[in-house]
ZAMARGU-4260 file (C-alpha; in steps of 0.2 Angstrom, whole numbers, plus 5000, padded with zeros to 4 digits):
<rodrens>
0) 5610/5413/5592 | 5619/5416/5575 | 5638/5422/5575 | 5642/5440/5572 | 5647/5438/5554
5) 5630/5431/5550 | 5620/5444/5559 | 5629/5458/5550 | 5626/5450/5533 | 5607/5447/5536
10) 5596/5451/5521 | 5606/5444/5507 | 5614/5460/5500 | 5599/5471/5504 | 5602/5487/5514
15) 5619/5490/5507 | 5615/5503/5494 | 5630/5513/5497 | 5643/5499/5495 | 5651/5495/5478
20) 5663/5481/5474 | 5673/5473/5461 | 5673/5454/5458 | 5680/5446/5443 | 5666/5455/5434
25) 5663/5473/5429 | 5651/5485/5436 | 5637/5493/5425 | 5626/5508/5426 | 5612/5515/5416
30) 5616/5529/5403 | 5616/5546/5411 | 5616/5540/5429 | 5631/5544/5440 | 5640/5531/5451
35) 5634/5531/5469 | 5646/5534/5483 | 5657/5546/5473 | 5650/5563/5477 | 5663/5577/5479
40) 5661/5591/5491 | 5662/5609/5484 | 5676/5620/5486 | 5679/5626/5503 | 5671/5612/5512
45) 5687/5602/5517 | 5692/5600/5534 | 5707/5611/5532 | 5698/5627/5527 | 5701/5640/5541
50) 5690/5654/5545 | 5692/5669/5533 | 5682/5684/5529 | 5671/5681/5515 | 5660/5692/5504
55) 5641/5690/5501 | 5645/5683/5484 | 5656/5670/5490 | 5643/5664/5503 | 5630/5663/5489
60) 5641/5653/5478 | 5645/5641/5493 | 5627/5639/5497 | 5622/5636/5478 | 5636/5622/5477
65) 5630/5614/5493 | 5612/5613/5486 | 5618/5606/5470 | 5628/5592/5479 | 5613/5588/5490
70) 5602/5586/5474 | 5615/5575/5466 | 5616/5564/5482 | 5597/5563/5482 | 5597/5558/5463
75) 5610/5544/5466 | 5600/5538/5481 | 5584/5536/5472 | 5593/5527/5457 | 5603/5515/5468
80) 5608/5498/5463 | 5595/5489/5475 | 5580/5499/5468 | 5567/5489/5460 | 5554/5502/5455
85) 5562/5509/5439 | 5552/5521/5428 | 5551/5517/5409 | 5560/5528/5397 | 5550/5537/5383
90) 5546/5523/5370 | 5551/5533/5354 | 5566/5542/5361 | 5573/5526/5370 | 5571/5515/5355
95) 5580/5527/5343 | 5595/5530/5355 | 5596/5511/5359 | 5597/5507/5341 | 5611/5520/5338
100) 5621/5513/5352 | 5619/5495/5347 | 5624/5500/5329 | 5640/5508/5334 | 5645/5494/5346
105) 5643/5480/5332 | 5649/5490/5317 | 5667/5483/5318 | 5660/5465/5318 | 5647/5468/5304
110) 5660/5476/5293 | 5670/5459/5294 | 5654/5448/5291 | 5647/5459/5277 | 5632/5464/5287
115) 5628/5447/5294 | 5623/5448/5312 | 5618/5430/5315 | 5633/5427/5327 | 5628/5442/5338
120) 5612/5434/5345 | 5619/5430/5362 | 5629/5445/5364 | 5616/5456/5358 | 5604/5449/5371
125) 5616/5454/5385 | 5618/5472/5378 | 5599/5474/5375 | 5595/5469/5393 | 5605/5484/5399
130) 5592/5495/5391 | 5577/5484/5397 | 5569/5490/5413 | 5570/5475/5426 | 5580/5464/5414
135) 5595/5465/5425 | 5592/5455/5441 | 5604/5450/5455 | 5602/5432/5459 | 5607/5434/5477
140) 5595/5447/5482 | 5582/5446/5468 | 5582/5465/5465 | 5584/5476/5450 | 5603/5479/5445
145) 5610/5495/5439 | 5628/5494/5446 | 5632/5476/5443 | 5646/5462/5442 | 5646/5449/5429
150) 5653/5431/5430 | 5667/5428/5417 | 5660/5410/5415 | 5641/5412/5414 | 5640/5431/5413
155) 5627/5432/5427 | 5625/5449/5435 | 5626/5453/5453 | 5626/5468/5465 | 5643/5473/5471
160) 5638/5472/5489 | 5629/5455/5486 | 5644/5447/5478 | 5656/5454/5491 | 5646/5446/5505
165) 5644/5430/5495 | 5663/5428/5493 | 5666/5431/5512 | 5652/5419/5517 | 5658/5406/5506
170) 5676/5407/5512 | 5670/5407/5530 | 5659/5391/5527 | 5674/5382/5520 | 5685/5387/5534
175) 5672/5381/5547 | 5671/5364/5539 | 5689/5361/5538 | 5691/5368/5556 | 5703/5381/5551
180) 5704/5399/5558 | 5695/5411/5546 | 5708/5423/5539 | 5724/5412/5541 | 5721/5403/5524
185) 5712/5410/5509 | 5699/5398/5501 | 5692/5399/5483 | 5674/5405/5482 | 5661/5399/5469
190) 5649/5409/5457 | 5631/5408/5464 | 5624/5402/5447 | 5637/5391/5438 | 5648/5386/5453
195) 5663/5391/5444 | 5677/5394/5456 | 5687/5409/5458 | 5704/5411/5467 | 5704/5421/5484
200) 5713/5436/5476 | 5698/5438/5463 | 5686/5442/5478 | 5678/5459/5475 | 5686/5472/5486
205) 5688/5491/5486 | 5677/5504/5477 | 5685/5504/5460 | 5680/5494/5445 | 5686/5491/5428
210) 5677/5492/5411 | 5670/5476/5402 | 5687/5473/5393 | 5697/5477/5408 | 5707/5492/5401
215) 5700/5507/5409 | 5697/5509/5428 | 5681/5518/5433 | 5675/5522/5415 | 5666/5539/5414
220) 5648/5539/5409 | 5644/5542/5391 | 5626/5543/5385 | 5632/5537/5367 | 5640/5521/5373
225) 5635/5505/5382 | 5634/5509/5401 | 5651/5506/5409 | 5660/5504/5392 | 5676/5512/5389
230) 5672/5514/5370 | 5687/5505/5363 | 5689/5488/5355 | 5687/5474/5366 | 5702/5463/5360
235) 5699/5449/5372 | 5705/5432/5366 | 5691/5423/5358 | 5685/5406/5364 | 5688/5393/5357
240) 5706/5399/5354 | 5709/5403/5336 | 5722/5417/5338 | 5710/5431/5334 | 5703/5444/5346
245) 5686/5451/5349 | 5682/5465/5337 | 5667/5473/5346 | 5668/5489/5356 | 5669/5486/5375
250) 5653/5476/5379 | 5645/5465/5392 | 5642/5446/5390 | 5652/5434/5380 | 5661/5438/5364
255) 5653/5433/5348 | 5661/5420/5337 | 5676/5425/5327 | 5671/5433/5310 | 5688/5432/5302
260) 5689/5423/5285 | 5703/5409/5284 | 5708/5396/5270 | 5706/5379/5277 | 5704/5361/5270
265) 5690/5349/5273 | 5690/5338/5288 | 5697/5323/5279 | 5710/5333/5270 | 5706/5327/5252
270) 5698/5343/5245 | 5707/5360/5241 | 5707/5373/5255 | 5692/5385/5254 | 5689/5402/5262
275) 5678/5399/5278 | 5673/5409/5293 | 5685/5406/5307 | 5671/5402/5319 | 5664/5389/5307
280) 5680/5383/5298 | 5677/5364/5299 | 5668/5358/5283 | 5665/5342/5275 | 5668/5338/5256
285) 5656/5324/5257 | 5668/5312/5250 | 5670/5294/5257 | 5683/5294/5271 | 5691/5277/5266
290) 5702/5275/5282 | 5706/5257/5288 | 5695/5253/5303 | 5702/5245/5319 | 5696/5228/5313
295) 5709/5228/5299 | 5697/5221/5287 | 5685/5236/5282 | 5687/5254/5278 | 5676/5269/5284
300) 5662/5272/5273 | 5656/5288/5281 | 5657/5304/5272 | 5670/5317/5277 | 5669/5319/5295
305) 5677/5328/5310 | 5689/5319/5322 | 5704/5308/5320 | 5695/5292/5324 | 5681/5285/5313
310) 5665/5277/5320 | 5666/5259/5325 | 5664/5246/5311 | 5646/5242/5309 | 5649/5225/5300
315) 5650/5207/5306 | 5664/5195/5303 | 5671/5178/5310 | 5683/5182/5324 | 5693/5170/5335
320) 5692/5170/5354 | 5707/5176/5364 | 5714/5158/5366 | 5710/5154/5348 | 5700/5138/5351
325) 5684/5145/5345 | 5678/5156/5330 | 5662/5165/5329 | 5653/5179/5320 | 5656/5195/5330
330) 5653/5213/5327 | 5670/5221/5320 | 5668/5234/5333 | 5671/5221/5347 | 5683/5208/5340
335) 5691/5203/5356 | 5681/5190/5366 | 5683/5176/5378 | 5676/5158/5375 | 5674/5155/5394
340) 5683/5139/5394 | 5697/5134/5406 | 5714/5135/5398 | 5720/5117/5404 | 5737/5118/5397
345) 5751/5109/5407 | 5761/5121/5418 | 5780/5122/5419 | 5780/5110/5433 | 5772/5096/5423
350) 5761/5091/5437 | 5746/5103/5436 | 5737/5112/5422 | 5732/5130/5420 | 5716/5135/5428
355) 5714/5152/5420 | 5699/5155/5409 | 5702/5158/5390 | 5718/5170/5389 | 5731/5175/5377
360) 5750/5173/5380 | 5760/5161/5391 | 5752/5152/5406 | 5757/5158/5423 | 5769/5148/5433
365) 5763/5134/5445 | 5757/5142/5461 | 5765/5128/5472 | 5782/5129/5464 | 5788/5143/5476
370) 5793/5141/5494 | 5778/5137/5506 | 5775/5138/5524 | 5763/5129/5537 | 5746/5137/5539
375) 5752/5147/5554 | 5767/5153/5545 | 5781/5148/5557 | 5788/5133/5548 | 5795/5135/5530
380) 5797/5120/5518 | 5802/5117/5500 | 5792/5102/5495 | 5787/5097/5478 | 5771/5105/5471
385) 5763/5088/5472 | 5764/5087/5491 | 5754/5097/5504 | 5763/5106/5518 | 5756/5099/5535
390) 5752/5109/5550 | 5767/5111/5562 | 5758/5107/5578 | 5763/5123/5587 | 5751/5136/5593
395) 5744/5146/5579 | 5746/5163/5588 | 5739/5173/5573 | 5732/5190/5577 | 5713/5188/5578
400) 5700/5200/5571 | 5699/5210/5587 | 5718/5215/5584 | 5722/5213/5603 | 5723/5194/5606
405) 5730/5179/5596 | 5723/5163/5591 | 5726/5149/5605 | 5722/5134/5594 | 5736/5123/5586
410) 5742/5127/5568 | 5727/5124/5557 | 5721/5128/5540 | 5707/5141/5537 | 5702/5156/5546
415) 5704/5158/5565 | 5689/5158/5576 | 5682/5174/5584 | 5689/5181/5600 | 5679/5175/5615
420) 5689/5183/5629 | 5679/5194/5641 | 5686/5211/5643 | 5680/5228/5650 | 5674/5238/5636
425) 5670/5257/5635 | 5656/5262/5625 | 5659/5273/5609 | 5654/5289/5617 | 5664/5285/5633
430) 5650/5286/5646 | 5649/5268/5652 | 5660/5253/5654 | 5655/5235/5654 | 5662/5217/5654
435) 5658/5208/5637 | 5666/5197/5624 | 5680/5205/5615 | 5673/5202/5597 | 5657/5212/5601
440) 5656/5231/5601 | 5648/5240/5616 | 5636/5253/5611 | 5625/5262/5625 | 5608/5268/5622
445) 5611/5287/5625 | 5607/5298/5611 | 5619/5313/5606 | 5611/5330/5609 | 5624/5340/5599
450) 5619/5350/5584 | 5625/5345/5567 | 5635/5355/5555 | 5619/5363/5548 | 5616/5371/5565
455) 5598/5366/5564 | 5596/5348/5568 | 5602/5337/5583 | 5613/5322/5580 | 5602/5310/5589
460) 5614/5295/5585 | 5616/5282/5598 | 5632/5282/5608 | 5640/5295/5597 | 5659/5298/5600
465) 5658/5316/5596 | 5662/5316/5578 | 5644/5319/5572 | 5641/5315/5554 | 5635/5329/5542
470) 5616/5332/5542 | 5608/5320/5530 | 5591/5329/5529 | 5585/5339/5515 | 5587/5358/5518
475) 5569/5362/5511 | 5571/5381/5515 | 5562/5392/5502 | 5574/5401/5491 | 5574/5419/5487
480) 5563/5416/5472 | 5549/5411/5483 | 5544/5397/5470 | 5556/5383/5474 | 5564/5375/5489
485) 5583/5372/5492 | 5586/5354/5486 | 5603/5353/5494 | 5607/5343/5510 | 5604/5353/5525
490) 5618/5366/5527 | 5624/5381/5536 | 5622/5398/5530 | 5613/5405/5515 | 5606/5394/5502
495) 5612/5395/5484 | 5601/5406/5473 | 5588/5398/5463 | 5597/5392/5447 | 5581/5392/5436
500) 5577/5405/5423 | 5560/5411/5418 | 5555/5417/5401 | 5544/5432/5403 | 5534/5434/5387
505) 5523/5447/5381 | 5504/5444/5379 | 5506/5438/5361 | 5522/5428/5364 | 5533/5437/5351
510) 5545/5446/5363 | 5554/5436/5376 | 5564/5442/5391 | 5574/5429/5402 | 5574/5434/5420
515) 5579/5424/5436 | 5566/5414/5444 | 5556/5425/5457 | 5559/5441/5447 | 5544/5438/5435
520) 5532/5445/5447 | 5540/5462/5448 | 5547/5463/5431 | 5537/5471/5417 | 5534/5461/5402
525) 5544/5466/5387 | 5537/5479/5375 | 5531/5472/5359 | 5527/5480/5342 | 5516/5467/5336
530) 5497/5469/5335 | 5487/5462/5350 | 5481/5445/5346 | 5469/5442/5360 | 5452/5436/5355
535) 5438/5448/5358 | 5429/5446/5374 | 5413/5453/5367 | 5402/5447/5353 | 5411/5457/5339
540) 5422/5446/5328 | 5438/5456/5330 | 5444/5470/5341 | 5450/5487/5337 | 5468/5487/5330
545) 5480/5491/5345 | 5498/5485/5350 | 5502/5470/5361 | 5501/5475/5379 | 5501/5468/5396
550) 5485/5466/5406 | 5467/5466/5399 | 5463/5474/5383 | 5454/5491/5383 | 5435/5491/5383
555) 5428/5489/5366 | 5422/5505/5358 | 5413/5498/5343 | 5394/5500/5341 | 5384/5485/5348
560) 5373/5482/5332 | 5365/5467/5341 | 5347/5464/5335 | 5335/5470/5348 | 5323/5458/5355
565) 5305/5460/5348 | 5309/5471/5333 | 5320/5472/5318 | 5331/5486/5323 | 5349/5485/5330
570) 5357/5492/5346 | 5365/5509/5342 | 5374/5510/5358 | 5392/5506/5362 | 5398/5489/5366
575) 5392/5484/5383 | 5396/5466/5385 | 5409/5470/5398 | 5405/5486/5408 | 5412/5490/5425
580) 5398/5490/5438 | 5399/5495/5456 | 5396/5480/5467 | 5387/5487/5483 | 5391/5475/5498
585) 5379/5477/5512 | 5387/5480/5529 | 5379/5476/5546 | 5374/5490/5558 | 5391/5489/5567
590) 5402/5487/5552 | 5411/5500/5543 | 5405/5502/5525 | 5417/5495/5513 | 5424/5503/5498
595) 5413/5500/5483 | 5420/5486/5472 | 5419/5486/5453 | 5415/5471/5443 | 5413/5467/5425
600) 5396/5463/5419 | 5386/5461/5403 | 5373/5474/5402 | 5357/5471/5392 | 5354/5482/5377
605) 5343/5497/5381 | 5325/5498/5374 | 5323/5502/5356 | 5319/5521/5354 | 5315/5521/5336
610) 5298/5531/5334 | 5284/5521/5326 | 5266/5529/5322 | 5253/5521/5332 | 5234/5524/5335
615) 5226/5525/5352 | 5215/5511/5359 | 5199/5521/5354 | 5207/5527/5338 | 5205/5545/5343
620) 5222/5550/5337 | 5239/5543/5329 | 5255/5548/5338 | 5274/5542/5337 | 5278/5529/5350
625) 5296/5522/5354 | 5298/5505/5347 | 5300/5496/5363 | 5283/5503/5369 | 5275/5501/5352
630) 5257/5496/5352 | 5241/5505/5355 | 5240/5517/5369 | 5228/5528/5379 | 5226/5546/5373
635) 5216/5551/5389 | 5200/5555/5381 | 5183/5547/5386 | 5181/5530/5378 | 5163/5535/5370
640) 5158/5517/5365 | 5140/5513/5367 | 5137/5502/5382 | 5128/5485/5381 | 5113/5493/5389
645) 5110/5503/5373 | 5105/5519/5383 | 5122/5526/5388 | 5141/5527/5383 | 5157/5522/5391
650) 5165/5536/5402 | 5181/5528/5406 | 5198/5534/5400 | 5203/5528/5383 | 5207/5509/5385
655) 5210/5493/5376 | 5195/5483/5369 | 5197/5465/5364 | 5182/5464/5353 | 5184/5471/5335
660) 5166/5477/5334 | 5163/5496/5336 | 5152/5493/5352 | 5158/5491/5370 | 5169/5477/5375
665) 5171/5467/5391 | 5184/5480/5396 | 5171/5495/5396 | 5162/5500/5411 | 5146/5492/5416
670) 5131/5504/5417 | 5126/5505/5435 | 5111/5516/5434 | 5094/5509/5438 | 5081/5504/5425
675) 5069/5519/5421 | 5057/5510/5409 | 5037/5510/5413 | 5030/5495/5422 | 5016/5484/5416
680) 4998/5490/5422 | 4994/5484/5440 | 5012/5480/5445 | 5017/5492/5459 | 5036/5485/5459
685) 5051/5494/5451 | 5062/5484/5439 | 5075/5475/5449 | 5089/5475/5435 | 5101/5489/5431
690) 5100/5499/5415 | 5097/5486/5402 | 5093/5484/5383 | 5075/5478/5377 | 5060/5475/5388
695) 5060/5473/5407 | 5059/5455/5413 | 5043/5449/5421 | 5041/5455/5439 | 5045/5440/5450
700) 5041/5448/5466 | 5027/5440/5477 | 5011/5449/5481 | 5002/5446/5497 | 4983/5444/5499
705) 4969/5435/5508 | 4961/5420/5501 | 4942/5419/5498 | 4938/5412/5515 | 4949/5426/5523
710) 4959/5414/5534 | 4975/5411/5524 | 4988/5423/5517 | 4993/5419/5499 | 5009/5425/5490
715) 5007/5425/5471 | 5020/5432/5458 | 5016/5449/5452 | 5017/5444/5434 | 5004/5430/5436
720) 4991/5442/5444 | 4994/5456/5431 | 4993/5444/5416 | 4979/5433/5422 | 4960/5433/5417
725) 4946/5433/5429 | 4944/5415/5431 | 4963/5413/5434 | 4963/5427/5447 | 4949/5418/5456
730) 4959/5402/5456 | 4975/5411/5462 | 4965/5419/5476 | 4960/5402/5483 | 4969/5393/5496
735) 4963/5376/5490 | 4957/5371/5507 | 4939/5366/5512 | 4928/5381/5515 | 4926/5383/5534
740) 4908/5390/5533 | 4893/5380/5540 | 4878/5377/5530 | 4860/5380/5537 | 4859/5361/5540
745) 4873/5362/5552 | 4887/5354/5541 | 4902/5362/5534 | 4903/5367/5516 | 4911/5354/5506
750) 4918/5366/5492 | 4936/5372/5490 | 4939/5390/5496 | 4928/5400/5485 | 4921/5418/5483
755) 4903/5422/5487 | 4889/5413/5497 | 4891/5394/5500 | 4878/5383/5490 | 4865/5375/5501
760) 4865/5358/5493 | 4873/5348/5507 | 4879/5331/5502 | 4884/5325/5519 | 4878/5307/5522
765) 4868/5302/5538 | 4861/5286/5545 | 4843/5285/5549 | 4832/5271/5556 | 4815/5266/5553
770) 4801/5270/5566 | 4802/5252/5572 | 4821/5254/5575 | 4824/5238/5565 | 4831/5245/5549
775) 4844/5259/5545 | 4849/5267/5529 | 4862/5279/5524 | 4856/5294/5514 | 4861/5312/5511
780) 4854/5325/5521 | 4841/5329/5508 | 4833/5312/5508 | 4831/5309/5527 | 4812/5307/5527
785) 4808/5290/5520 | 4799/5273/5524 | 4787/5281/5536 | 4773/5283/5523 | 4772/5268/5512
790) 4787/5256/5512 | 4785/5248/5528 | 4780/5231/5520 | 4795/5232/5508 | 4806/5235/5523
795) 4800/5221/5533 | 4803/5209/5518 | 4820/5215/5516 | 4824/5213/5534 | 4818/5195/5533
800) 4829/5191/5519 | 4844/5198/5528 | 4840/5188/5543 | 4840/5172/5534 | 4856/5176/5526
805) 4864/5179/5542 | 4858/5163/5549 | 4865/5153/5535 | 4883/5161/5538 | 4883/5160/5556
810) 4874/5169/5568 | 4888/5174/5580 | 4898/5182/5566 | 4883/5191/5559 | 4879/5197/5576
815) 4896/5205/5579 | 4896/5213/5562 | 4879/5219/5566 | 4886/5227/5582 | 4899/5236/5572
820) 4887/5243/5560 | 4877/5251/5573 | 4879/5270/5572 | 4889/5279/5585 | 4884/5297/5584
825) 4895/5303/5598 | 4911/5295/5590 | 4907/5302/5573 | 4905/5320/5581 | 4922/5318/5589
830) 4930/5313/5572 | 4923/5328/5564 | 4931/5340/5576 | 4947/5331/5574 | 4947/5333/5555
835) 4942/5351/5556 | 4957/5354/5567 | 4969/5345/5555 | 4962/5355/5541 | 4966/5371/5550
840) 4984/5366/5555 | 4988/5361/5537 | 4981/5377/5530 | 4991/5388/5542 | 5007/5378/5538
845) 5004/5380/5520 | 5002/5399/5522 | 5018/5400/5532 | 5027/5390/5519 | 5021/5401/5505
850) 5027/5417/5515 | 5044/5410/5517 | 5045/5405/5498 | 5039/5423/5493 | 5053/5431/5504
855) 5066/5420/5497 | 5061/5423/5479 | 5059/5442/5482 | 5076/5444/5490 | 5088/5452/5476
860) 5104/5442/5472 | 5121/5448/5468 | 5119/5447/5449 | 5102/5456/5450
</rodrens>
């Protein structure tokens, strides 16, 4: 819980807009603005006015005056000293009036200097800041200042309420540290910026203030004078003191250098006096000084310089030491030096020598020549300096280091021992007692819980006696500027204002405004009359000419003129490198739609709109087309190109054709009508292809018909039948199998499937025997009658020869062979039926395979 004086002053001067004070500085107001807190009531509003009959006109006047007073109070409230939102004055009118006021203020000075205003730079800055919005800032509350106080040392400006509170707080903190009652003794208080001390009677009190020069109390506002100036000559004594006074009109800030002309000689006094400016009257004649230097050997070779003492001699010379025994080269500026040898001269006693290192003058007397005592100091003796004083043998009784007990040893040389007596000691904080040696200090382990002088941290020192030391931690609190932290040791009360100053520059850096640290965020940059030097943010080489300004430059209004892609034209639109585009942020179903944000984006150049004559795809017409869509186009008419079939034309809407020929291209439609050309004679099938140029292709469909033997079904291409002659047609109608018909002899016809009646010439071979059953022969069916009429003798002779041959080879083998050669008529008949069945199965399988092939070939494909 803070004390009452701290609670009342919370806010560092804010919230006291109605107060006014007067430190050793003067209060300021802007031109044309009345001083707050000085509103007068209208006539008849005093407390002593009694009831009296009044007329309607008097009531009207009373109401009118009360309304005017209320309006005046409202204006003064809005334009109070703590207000930070200040409207800028009109640029042209404000600059002209400011120039006339400054000219009238500096006229008396420039008349003395012949128009030279180089010495008015610092003073002119303070005067100009009075007209600059936001330039005057109170370092205590970091707010704009209109009614101000200025320090007479650093000329810093403060609010009257702020500096009043600062003076009270400073005096209270000093009294709290010295444990004095606040108000019994007055204490000095420092300036918040330069720490210059002011006496207690200089503390701002009351509601009146003086002008800058201190001649007039509560100066009236004058729009043609510097605010809070009395308008008379300042006449303050100039610093450094030269006997002259300030020639400017009553002004804020330091007085300028003295402009008077005086006749003065040079710094060495050799040249004749010349007229010089009083503020710069020291001048050099550039002649050699020639004064004898402290080394007494050389003279000053510097040109005419200021000061009574010349610079140290830079030369080197041989200088003796202090005792004179040695000589060495030494700089003339440090001629006195010691050789570091013991003197060794015999003392006055004649028995000892001087033990002092190299010295000048006489040696000191013998230290043993005076009256001496024993080591404990009880027995005095006057012995020669050659004899030592022996211990007296008594108790030493010198006071020990503890300060309570004495040494119990006999008289001895050297220091006494430490006190070893046990005593009951109390700890430093007084909580505990304990028996321990006297030479030791007793410190308990309890830590102090008291708050230090900063009122923020605990002492936490072991066995603290109550006089807690000052807080040694760093304050670290953020200052009012919000940029720096307090570097002081942790303290009580408000931290000192930030002493740093920030240069607030315009965008180009030509105009500079110095404001206290922390004020740069709310102070507008100084106005600058130079041209804006910001580089262009678009593709143009330079911006449009405009004055230096804060913030981003206005959008570029020049024509784009960038070459458009794909053509030789340039963009005719305005510059669109940085355009504000609404950025739409998507919100969820339960979220409120956010306000649209605008971001700067570079938009692409619009399409080229220059008209260019172009022909359509089918070259039906020529029309103007925008450049970005230049190229052939569709006119909407039918294409009309002849199709590849050669019989029809393309009916599609006018379209692009990649081929350069006049005929239809691959992009034209394909004729989908069927072929209507006549078929070859004998072909019953239509043309399977769509409409096509030239002759129709050969018919590939299969025709089904019976073979000559009427057993198998044959599939033959239609084109082969229609283009074949008679013999080829007979061959195509044959199934190429054996004719199944029987001859009159009972055997099957051996010919391939053929038309007409089978030939009766049977070529089947049969086995016949002779009548005696001894011989058999294989003959065709047409030669079965043999041997019965005239060849029996021949047959017998042949059988005899064959018998003899068999006997020669081996009768058994021949016998077996002979058995195999015997005809088996039943087996041959069975084999014949098997062969016939096999032929029938093969014929039927071939027919079915031909049918399947025909259907596969006759099925139309996707391309057909």
